[in-house]
N, C-alpha and C positions, 0 to 999 in steps of 0.2 A: 142800600140805605142802612142795613144792619151794621156793616163795617163802619159807616160814618157815625152811627149812634155809639158804637163801642169806643171809637176814637174820641168822640166828644165827652163821653163819660170818664174815660181815662184822663183826658186833659183836665177836666174839672177836678178830679181827685188830686192830680199833681198840683194844680193851682192851690187847692185847699191846704195841702201839706206844706207847700212853700210859704203860704201866708201864716200858717200856724208856727212853723219853725224856720224863719228866714236864715238865721246864722248857720244852721245845720246844712241847709241847701247850698249856701255859699261855700261852706267848707268842702262839701262833696264835689261841687263844680271845680273848685280850685285844685283839689286833690286829683281829680280825673284829668284836668288839663296838665298838671305837673307830670303825671305818669305818662300821658300821651306824648308829651314833649320828649321824654326819654326813649319811649318805645313807640315809634310811629305806627299807625294803623296798617301801613303796607307791610311792615315787618311781621305783625301778627297774622295778617292774611297769608303771607308767604309761608310762615311756619305751619299754619293750618293746612294749606294746600299740600305741602310736602308730607305732612303727617298722614293726611288722607290718602295720598298716592302710595305711601309705603304700606298702609293698612288694607288697601283694597285687594291686593293679591291673596293674602291669607284669608280675608273674609270671603272672597269668591271660592277659594278652595274648600273652606268649611261648608259654604252653601251648597257646593256641588256634591260633596260627600253626603250631606243630609238628604239631598234630592235622590241620589243613587240608593241610599238606604231606604228611603220612603218608597221608591219605585220597586225595590227588591221585596219589600214587605207586602206590597199590594198586588204583585204579580202572582198568578196561580202557579203552583209547582208544576213543572213540565213532566216530571217523572211519576206523578200520581195518576192512578187509574180512575176513570170516571165511574 
């Protein structure tokens, strides 16, 4: 129910903004449609997926190095005498 309430509140805010400034809303819709006709959504998604796939290897490397350093910091020294 909470999500439904949030959606309804957001929809109401959008309706109020459109009623307050209809020409601005029409201009935004036309501009968005114009841009999407030149750059289809599938092209955007393809670029996003390729970018994420190229960035995942360096991100995993950095994450691995951070985990190794964290493990090395938290491990008791093997050469120390109790």
